[in-house]
C-alpha positions in Angstrom: 0.0 0.0 -0.1 1.6 3.2 -0.7 1.9 5.9 1.7 -0.5 8.3 2.1 1.7 11.4 1.0 2.4 9.2 -2.1 1.9 12.0 -5.1 0.9 9.4 -7.5 -2.2 8.2 -5.3 -5.5 10.0 -5.5 -5.3 13.5 -3.6 -8.9 14.9 -4.4 -10.8 14.7 -1.2 -13.0 11.7 -1.4 -17.0 12.4 -0.4 -17.8 12.1 2.8 -20.0 9.0 4.1 -21.7 9.2 7.2 -20.5 12.4 8.6 -23.0 14.8 10.1 -20.3 17.8 11.6 -20.6 20.8 9.1 -16.5 21.1 9.5 -14.8 20.0 6.2 -13.5 16.7 5.9 -10.1 16.5 3.9 -9.8 12.7 4.4 -7.0 11.6 1.9 -5.7 8.7 3.2 -8.2 6.6 1.9 -8.3 8.0 -1.5 -4.0 8.2 -1.5 -4.4 3.8 -1.0 -5.3 3.4 -4.3 -3.1 1.9 -6.7 -1.8 4.1 -9.8 -0.2 3.3 -12.7 3.4 3.6 -12.3 3.8 1.5 -9.1 1.1 -1.2 -10.2 1.6 -1.5 -14.0 -0.9 -0.2 -16.4 -3.8 -0.1 -14.2 -6.4 1.7 -16.1 -9.0 2.6 -13.7 -6.8 4.7 -11.3 -6.4 7.1 -14.0 -9.4 6.4 -16.4 -9.4 9.9 -17.8 -6.0 10.1 -18.8 -6.2 6.7 -20.8 -9.1 7.8 -22.2 -8.0 10.8 -23.7 -5.1 9.0 -24.8 -6.9 6.4 -26.2 -9.3 8.9 -28.2 -6.3 10.7 -29.7 -4.8 7.3 -30.6 -8.3 6.1 -31.8 -8.4 9.2 -34.4 -5.0 8.6 -35.5 -5.5 4.6 -36.5 -9.0 5.7 -38.0 -7.0 8.3 -40.2 -4.7 5.9 -41.5 -7.2 2.8 -42.0 -8.6 5.5 -44.5 -6.1 5.9 -46.4 -4.1 8.8 -44.7 -0.8 8.7 -44.6 0.8 7.7 -41.2 4.0 10.0 -41.6 2.9 12.6 -43.5 -0.3 13.5 -43.9 -2.0 16.2 -46.4 -3.6 19.8 -45.6 -6.3 18.3 -47.3 -6.8 15.1 -45.0 -6.0 17.4 -41.9 -8.7 19.9 -42.9 -11.1 16.8 -44.0 -10.8 15.5 -40.1 -11.1 18.8 -38.3 -8.4 20.5 -38.0 -8.0 24.0 -37.1 -8.5 26.3 -39.8 -9.3 30.0 -39.0 -10.8 30.6 -42.0 -13.8 28.4 -41.5 -14.0 28.4 -37.7 -14.8 32.3 -38.5 -17.3 30.8 -40.9 -19.3 28.5 -38.7 -17.2 25.6 -38.2 -16.3 26.4 -34.5 -16.2 22.8 -33.6 -12.8 23.1 -35.2 -11.4 24.4 -32.0 -12.2 21.0 -30.3 -11.7 18.4 -32.7 -8.0 19.6 -33.7 -6.7 18.7 -30.1 -7.3 14.7 -30.7 -5.7 15.3 -34.6 -1.9 14.8 -35.2 0.5 15.1 -38.1 2.1 12.0 -38.3 3.6 9.0 -36.2 6.0 11.4 -34.2 4.0 14.2 -33.5 1.0 11.8 -31.5 4.1 9.7 -29.9 5.4 13.0 -28.3 1.9 14.1 -27.5 0.9 11.0 -26.2 3.9 10.5 -24.1 3.6 13.8 -22.5 -0.3 13.7 -21.8 0.2 10.0 -20.6 3.1 11.5 -17.8 1.4 14.9 -17.0 -2.4 13.0 -16.8 -1.0 10.7 -14.2 0.1 13.3 -12.0 -2.6 15.8 -12.8 -5.8 13.5 -12.5 -5.6 13.0 -8.7 -5.3 16.4 -8.3 -8.0 17.1 -10.5 -10.3 14.0 -10.8 -11.4 12.6 -14.1 -14.2 14.7 -15.3 -11.6 17.6 -13.9 -8.7 16.5 -16.3 -11.2 16.3 -19.3 -12.5 19.5 -18.7 -8.9 21.2 -18.5 -7.8 19.4 -21.3 -10.9 20.3 -23.3 -10.8 24.1 -21.9 -7.1 24.9 -22.3 -7.0 22.9 -25.9 -9.7 25.2 -26.9 -8.0 28.2 -25.2 -5.0 27.4 -27.3 -6.6 27.3 -30.5 -8.5 30.2 -30.0 -5.3 32.2 -29.7 -3.6 30.9 -32.3 -6.7 32.3 -34.7 -6.8 35.4 -33.3 -2.9 35.7 -34.3 -4.0 34.7 -38.0 -6.9 37.1 -37.7 -4.9 40.1 -36.1 -2.0 39.5 -38.3 -4.5 39.9 -41.3 -6.3 43.0 -40.3 -3.1 45.1 -39.2 -1.0 44.4 -42.4 -4.4 44.6 -44.4 -4.2 41.6 -46.3 -6.5 38.5 -46.7 -6.4 36.2 -43.9 -3.6 33.5 -44.7 -5.0 30.0 -44.8 -3.6 28.0 -41.8 -4.0 24.7 -40.2 -3.4 23.7 -36.9 -3.4 20.4 -35.3 -2.6 18.6 -31.9 -2.8 18.0 -28.2 0.5 19.9 -27.3 -2.1 23.2 -26.1 -4.2 21.0 -24.2 -0.5 19.5 -22.6 0.9 22.8 -22.5 -2.8 23.7 -20.3 -2.0 20.4 -18.2 1.6 21.6 -17.6 0.1 25.2 -16.4 -2.4 23.9 -14.0 -0.3 21.7 -12.3 2.3 24.1 -11.7 -0.2 26.4 -9.6 -2.1 23.4 -7.9 1.8 22.1 -6.7 2.3 25.2 -5.1 -0.6 24.0 -2.3 1.6 23.7 0.8 -1.3 21.6 2.8 -1.2 18.5 0.0 -0.5 15.7 1.7 2.5 15.4 0.1 6.1 16.3 1.5 7.2 19.7 0.5 10.3 18.7 -1.0 8.6 16.2 -2.8 6.2 18.9 -4.2 8.8 21.3 -4.8 10.6 18.4 -7.0 7.4 17.5 -9.0 6.7 20.9 -9.7 10.4 21.9 -11.1 10.1 19.2 -13.1 7.1 20.7 -15.0 8.5 24.0 -15.1 11.6 22.5 -16.8 9.0 20.8 -19.1 7.2 23.2 -19.9 10.2 26.0 -20.4 12.0 23.8 -22.6 9.6 22.8 -25.0 7.9 26.9 -25.2 11.8 28.1 -26.2 12.2 24.8 -28.5 9.0 26.3 -30.0 10.3 29.8 -29.9 13.8 28.7 -31.7 11.8 27.6 -34.3 10.7 30.9 -35.5 14.4 32.3 -36.1 15.2 28.6 -37.4 11.8 27.4 -39.4 13.3 23.6 -39.6 9.7 22.3 -38.4 6.8 24.4 -37.9 5.0 24.6 -34.7 1.7 27.1 -33.4 3.8 28.3 -30.5 0.5 30.3 -30.1 -1.2 27.4 -29.5 1.1 26.4 -26.8 1.1 29.7 -25.0 -2.8 30.1 -25.0 -2.9 26.4 -23.7 0.2 27.3 -20.8 -1.8 30.7 -19.8 -5.0 29.4 -19.7 -3.9 26.6 -17.5 -2.3 29.3 -15.3 -5.4 31.1 -14.9 -7.6 27.9 -13.7 -5.2 26.9 -11.5 -5.3 30.0 -9.4 -9.0 30.0 -8.1 -8.6 26.0 -7.9 -5.7 26.1 -5.6 -7.0 27.6 -2.2 -10.1 25.2 -2.3 -8.1 22.1 -3.2 -8.0 20.5 1.0 -11.2 22.5 1.8 -13.1 19.3 1.2 -14.2 17.5 -1.7 -17.5 19.4 -1.8 -16.1 22.5 -1.8 -13.5 21.4 -4.3 -15.9 19.9 -6.7 -18.7 23.3 -6.3 -14.9 25.6 -7.2 -14.3 23.4 -10.2 -17.9 23.9 -11.6 -17.5 27.2 -11.4 -13.9 28.0 -12.5 -14.7 25.6 -15.6 -17.9 27.2 -16.6 -16.6 30.9 -16.2 -13.5 30.0 -18.3 -16.0 28.4 -21.0 -18.1 31.8 -20.9 -15.2 33.9 -21.4 -13.9 32.2 -24.3 -17.0 32.1 -25.9 -16.7 36.4 -25.3 -13.4 36.2 -26.8 -14.4 33.8 -30.0 -17.2 36.5 -30.5 -15.0 39.3 -30.2 -12.5 37.7 -32.5 -15.1 37.1 -35.1 -16.3 40.0 -35.3 -13.4 41.9 -35.9 -13.3 41.2 -39.2 
Protein backbone atom coordinates (compact mmCIF):
# COMPACT_ATOMS: atom_id res chain seq x y z
CA UNK A 1 0.00 0.00 0.00
CA UNK A 2 1.41 3.41 -0.92
CA UNK A 3 1.97 5.85 1.87
CA UNK A 4 -0.67 8.60 2.38
CA UNK A 5 1.65 11.18 0.83
CA UNK A 6 2.35 9.08 -2.26
CA UNK A 7 2.35 11.76 -4.99
CA UNK A 8 0.83 9.33 -7.47
CA UNK A 9 -2.13 8.37 -5.30
CA UNK A 10 -5.52 10.07 -5.52
CA UNK A 11 -5.41 13.25 -3.45
CA UNK A 12 -8.76 14.71 -4.47
CA UNK A 13 -10.73 14.79 -1.18
CA UNK A 14 -13.25 11.91 -1.24
CA UNK A 15 -16.92 12.46 -0.56
CA UNK A 16 -17.61 12.17 3.18
CA UNK A 17 -19.88 9.24 4.08
CA UNK A 18 -21.86 9.17 7.28
CA UNK A 19 -20.40 12.44 8.51
CA UNK A 20 -22.73 14.80 10.35
CA UNK A 21 -20.29 17.57 11.19
CA UNK A 22 -20.22 20.74 9.12
CA UNK A 23 -16.44 20.84 9.25
CA UNK A 24 -14.76 19.99 5.88
CA UNK A 25 -13.37 16.48 5.89
CA UNK A 26 -10.34 16.32 3.56
CA UNK A 27 -9.77 12.60 4.22
CA UNK A 28 -6.96 11.88 1.77
CA UNK A 29 -5.71 8.62 3.20
CA UNK A 30 -8.49 6.46 1.78
CA UNK A 31 -7.98 7.81 -1.71
CA UNK A 32 -4.21 7.83 -1.40
CA UNK A 33 -4.29 4.08 -0.85
CA UNK A 34 -5.60 3.46 -4.35
CA UNK A 35 -3.14 1.79 -6.73
CA UNK A 36 -1.64 3.97 -9.41
CA UNK A 37 -0.30 3.29 -12.87
CA UNK A 38 3.34 3.96 -12.08
CA UNK A 39 3.65 1.66 -9.07
CA UNK A 40 1.24 -1.09 -10.11
CA UNK A 41 1.73 -1.37 -13.85
CA UNK A 42 -0.81 -0.29 -16.46
CA UNK A 43 -3.79 0.14 -14.15
CA UNK A 44 -6.31 1.95 -16.32
CA UNK A 45 -8.84 2.39 -13.52
CA UNK A 46 -6.31 4.33 -11.45
CA UNK A 47 -6.32 7.13 -14.05
CA UNK A 48 -9.36 6.55 -16.32
CA UNK A 49 -9.51 10.05 -17.80
CA UNK A 50 -5.83 10.01 -18.76
CA UNK A 51 -6.16 6.71 -20.58
CA UNK A 52 -9.46 7.79 -22.14
CA UNK A 53 -7.90 10.93 -23.64
CA UNK A 54 -4.85 9.04 -24.86
CA UNK A 55 -7.14 6.36 -26.28
CA UNK A 56 -9.32 8.84 -28.19
CA UNK A 57 -6.26 10.51 -29.71
CA UNK A 58 -4.81 7.16 -30.77
CA UNK A 59 -8.18 5.96 -32.11
CA UNK A 60 -8.54 9.08 -34.29
CA UNK A 61 -5.02 8.59 -35.63
CA UNK A 62 -5.66 4.91 -36.35
CA UNK A 63 -8.98 5.73 -38.02
CA UNK A 64 -7.24 8.19 -40.34
CA UNK A 65 -4.51 5.70 -41.27
CA UNK A 66 -7.05 2.93 -41.92
CA UNK A 67 -8.85 5.30 -44.28
CA UNK A 68 -5.82 5.94 -46.43
CA UNK A 69 -4.12 8.86 -44.68
CA UNK A 70 -0.32 8.68 -44.62
CA UNK A 71 0.87 7.67 -41.12
CA UNK A 72 3.85 10.03 -41.34
CA UNK A 73 2.84 12.89 -43.66
CA UNK A 74 -0.90 13.57 -43.89
CA UNK A 75 -1.82 16.18 -46.45
CA UNK A 76 -3.43 19.52 -45.66
CA UNK A 77 -6.63 18.22 -47.26
CA UNK A 78 -6.56 15.20 -44.94
CA UNK A 79 -6.17 17.37 -41.85
CA UNK A 80 -8.92 19.75 -42.94
CA UNK A 81 -11.26 16.83 -43.65
CA UNK A 82 -10.77 15.29 -40.20
CA UNK A 83 -11.29 18.52 -38.23
CA UNK A 84 -8.08 20.56 -38.04
CA UNK A 85 -8.18 24.14 -36.82
CA UNK A 86 -8.55 26.33 -39.91
CA UNK A 87 -9.27 29.93 -38.82
CA UNK A 88 -11.06 30.94 -42.00
CA UNK A 89 -13.42 27.96 -41.64
CA UNK A 90 -13.94 28.52 -37.92
CA UNK A 91 -14.92 32.13 -38.54
CA UNK A 92 -17.49 30.92 -41.06
CA UNK A 93 -19.27 28.82 -38.45
CA UNK A 94 -17.19 25.66 -37.99
CA UNK A 95 -16.39 26.36 -34.34
CA UNK A 96 -16.21 22.65 -33.54
CA UNK A 97 -12.74 22.65 -35.12
CA UNK A 98 -11.34 24.38 -32.03
CA UNK A 99 -12.03 21.14 -30.13
CA UNK A 100 -11.64 18.43 -32.79
CA UNK A 101 -8.17 19.75 -33.66
CA UNK A 102 -6.98 18.77 -30.18
CA UNK A 103 -7.47 15.08 -31.07
CA UNK A 104 -5.84 15.29 -34.49
CA UNK A 105 -2.12 14.80 -35.21
CA UNK A 106 0.31 15.31 -38.07
CA UNK A 107 2.02 11.95 -38.26
CA UNK A 108 3.36 9.23 -35.98
CA UNK A 109 6.14 11.29 -34.37
CA UNK A 110 3.71 14.09 -33.53
CA UNK A 111 1.18 11.86 -31.80
CA UNK A 112 3.87 9.78 -30.06
CA UNK A 113 5.50 12.77 -28.37
CA UNK A 114 2.18 14.39 -27.45
CA UNK A 115 0.74 11.18 -26.00
CA UNK A 116 3.87 10.52 -23.97
CA UNK A 117 3.61 14.00 -22.44
CA UNK A 118 -0.16 13.69 -21.94
CA UNK A 119 0.23 10.33 -20.21
CA UNK A 120 2.90 11.59 -17.80
CA UNK A 121 1.15 14.86 -16.97
CA UNK A 122 -2.22 13.11 -16.78
CA UNK A 123 -1.01 10.58 -14.20
CA UNK A 124 0.26 13.48 -12.12
CA UNK A 125 -2.74 15.76 -12.66
CA UNK A 126 -5.68 13.38 -12.42
CA UNK A 127 -5.25 12.73 -8.67
CA UNK A 128 -5.36 16.51 -8.14
CA UNK A 129 -8.26 17.24 -10.48
CA UNK A 130 -10.32 14.07 -10.64
CA UNK A 131 -11.28 12.37 -13.93
CA UNK A 132 -13.90 14.93 -15.00
CA UNK A 133 -11.66 17.79 -13.94
CA UNK A 134 -8.80 16.49 -16.06
CA UNK A 135 -11.05 16.13 -19.12
CA UNK A 136 -12.42 19.64 -18.58
CA UNK A 137 -8.92 21.12 -18.32
CA UNK A 138 -7.85 19.27 -21.48
CA UNK A 139 -10.80 20.62 -23.47
CA UNK A 140 -10.77 24.17 -22.10
CA UNK A 141 -7.03 24.74 -22.47
CA UNK A 142 -6.93 23.01 -25.85
CA UNK A 143 -9.68 25.30 -27.13
CA UNK A 144 -8.00 28.32 -25.55
CA UNK A 145 -4.76 27.51 -27.35
CA UNK A 146 -6.51 27.16 -30.70
CA UNK A 147 -8.43 30.39 -30.10
CA UNK A 148 -5.24 32.33 -29.43
CA UNK A 149 -3.65 30.82 -32.53
CA UNK A 150 -6.68 31.83 -34.58
CA UNK A 151 -6.70 35.33 -33.12
CA UNK A 152 -3.05 35.79 -34.13
CA UNK A 153 -3.94 34.86 -37.72
CA UNK A 154 -6.92 37.24 -37.77
CA UNK A 155 -5.13 40.19 -36.14
CA UNK A 156 -2.04 39.77 -38.36
CA UNK A 157 -4.20 39.90 -41.48
CA UNK A 158 -6.05 42.99 -40.26
CA UNK A 159 -2.82 44.72 -39.20
CA UNK A 160 -1.18 44.27 -42.59
CA UNK A 161 -4.41 44.78 -44.55
CA UNK A 162 -4.01 41.48 -46.38
CA UNK A 163 -6.30 38.47 -46.88
CA UNK A 164 -6.27 35.99 -44.04
CA UNK A 165 -3.65 33.27 -44.35
CA UNK A 166 -4.95 29.74 -44.92
CA UNK A 167 -3.33 28.09 -41.91
CA UNK A 168 -3.99 24.62 -40.50
CA UNK A 169 -3.38 23.64 -36.89
CA UNK A 170 -3.69 20.27 -35.17
CA UNK A 171 -2.47 18.47 -32.08
CA UNK A 172 -3.01 17.99 -28.35
CA UNK A 173 0.02 20.07 -27.42
CA UNK A 174 -2.04 23.13 -26.44
CA UNK A 175 -3.96 20.98 -23.96
CA UNK A 176 -0.72 19.36 -22.78
CA UNK A 177 0.72 22.79 -22.03
CA UNK A 178 -2.55 23.61 -20.28
CA UNK A 179 -2.09 20.62 -17.97
CA UNK A 180 1.45 21.75 -17.28
CA UNK A 181 0.23 25.24 -16.44
CA UNK A 182 -2.44 24.16 -13.98
CA UNK A 183 -0.08 21.65 -12.32
CA UNK A 184 2.49 24.38 -11.68
CA UNK A 185 -0.17 26.25 -9.70
CA UNK A 186 -1.78 23.30 -7.91
CA UNK A 187 1.55 21.85 -6.81
CA UNK A 188 2.23 25.13 -5.00
CA UNK A 189 -0.28 24.18 -2.30
CA UNK A 190 1.73 23.32 0.82
CA UNK A 191 -1.34 21.77 2.47
CA UNK A 192 -1.38 18.79 0.13
CA UNK A 193 -0.60 15.48 1.89
CA UNK A 194 2.74 15.30 0.13
CA UNK A 195 6.09 16.34 1.68
CA UNK A 196 7.11 19.83 0.59
CA UNK A 197 10.41 18.63 -0.87
CA UNK A 198 8.47 16.20 -3.08
CA UNK A 199 6.02 18.92 -4.15
CA UNK A 200 8.93 21.18 -5.08
CA UNK A 201 10.57 18.39 -7.07
CA UNK A 202 7.39 17.61 -8.99
CA UNK A 203 6.65 21.29 -9.61
CA UNK A 204 10.22 21.94 -10.76
CA UNK A 205 10.03 19.08 -13.26
CA UNK A 206 6.79 20.47 -14.75
CA UNK A 207 8.28 23.97 -14.96
CA UNK A 208 11.34 22.63 -16.76
CA UNK A 209 9.11 20.69 -19.17
CA UNK A 210 7.09 23.79 -20.03
CA UNK A 211 10.10 26.12 -20.24
CA UNK A 212 12.19 23.84 -22.46
CA UNK A 213 9.35 23.13 -24.87
CA UNK A 214 8.32 26.79 -25.08
CA UNK A 215 11.95 27.70 -25.83
CA UNK A 216 12.17 25.00 -28.51
CA UNK A 217 9.01 26.37 -30.07
CA UNK A 218 10.35 29.91 -29.93
CA UNK A 219 13.59 28.81 -31.57
CA UNK A 220 11.66 27.61 -34.62
CA UNK A 221 10.66 31.21 -35.29
CA UNK A 222 14.31 32.03 -35.98
CA UNK A 223 15.18 28.62 -37.43
CA UNK A 224 12.03 27.37 -39.16
CA UNK A 225 13.10 23.74 -39.45
CA UNK A 226 9.60 22.59 -38.53
CA UNK A 227 6.36 24.49 -38.09
CA UNK A 228 5.19 24.75 -34.49
CA UNK A 229 2.03 26.56 -33.45
CA UNK A 230 3.61 28.59 -30.65
CA UNK A 231 0.47 30.60 -29.98
CA UNK A 232 -1.52 27.41 -29.38
CA UNK A 233 1.13 26.31 -26.88
CA UNK A 234 1.18 29.71 -25.19
CA UNK A 235 -2.61 29.97 -25.06
CA UNK A 236 -2.93 26.52 -23.52
CA UNK A 237 -0.22 27.22 -20.96
CA UNK A 238 -1.58 30.61 -19.87
CA UNK A 239 -5.14 29.33 -19.61
CA UNK A 240 -3.90 26.41 -17.50
CA UNK A 241 -2.19 28.82 -15.12
CA UNK A 242 -5.37 30.90 -14.93
CA UNK A 243 -7.56 27.86 -14.17
CA UNK A 244 -5.28 26.81 -11.33
CA UNK A 245 -5.45 30.11 -9.43
CA UNK A 246 -9.06 29.83 -8.15
CA UNK A 247 -8.79 26.06 -7.61
CA UNK A 248 -5.63 25.96 -5.52
CA UNK A 249 -7.07 27.46 -2.28
CA UNK A 250 -9.99 24.99 -2.27
CA UNK A 251 -7.97 21.80 -2.81
CA UNK A 252 -7.89 20.94 0.90
CA UNK A 253 -11.26 22.43 1.91
CA UNK A 254 -13.22 19.20 1.44
CA UNK A 255 -14.40 17.39 -1.66
CA UNK A 256 -17.77 19.14 -1.98
CA UNK A 257 -16.31 22.65 -1.86
CA UNK A 258 -13.48 21.74 -4.20
CA UNK A 259 -15.79 20.20 -6.81
CA UNK A 260 -18.11 23.20 -6.58
CA UNK A 261 -15.17 25.51 -7.17
CA UNK A 262 -14.19 23.37 -10.17
CA UNK A 263 -17.66 23.68 -11.71
CA UNK A 264 -17.75 27.45 -11.25
CA UNK A 265 -14.19 27.87 -12.55
CA UNK A 266 -14.68 25.72 -15.63
CA UNK A 267 -18.05 27.29 -16.45
CA UNK A 268 -16.55 30.76 -16.11
CA UNK A 269 -13.62 29.80 -18.32
CA UNK A 270 -15.96 28.43 -20.99
CA UNK A 271 -17.97 31.67 -20.90
CA UNK A 272 -14.81 33.78 -21.24
CA UNK A 273 -13.65 31.69 -24.20
CA UNK A 274 -17.05 32.15 -25.85
CA UNK A 275 -16.81 35.92 -25.39
CA UNK A 276 -13.26 35.95 -26.75
CA UNK A 277 -14.34 33.93 -29.78
CA UNK A 278 -17.25 36.30 -30.39
CA UNK A 279 -14.88 39.27 -30.23
CA UNK A 280 -12.45 37.69 -32.70
CA UNK A 281 -15.29 36.80 -35.07
CA UNK A 282 -16.45 40.43 -35.12
CA UNK A 283 -13.04 41.98 -35.73
CA UNK A 284 -13.25 41.47 -39.46
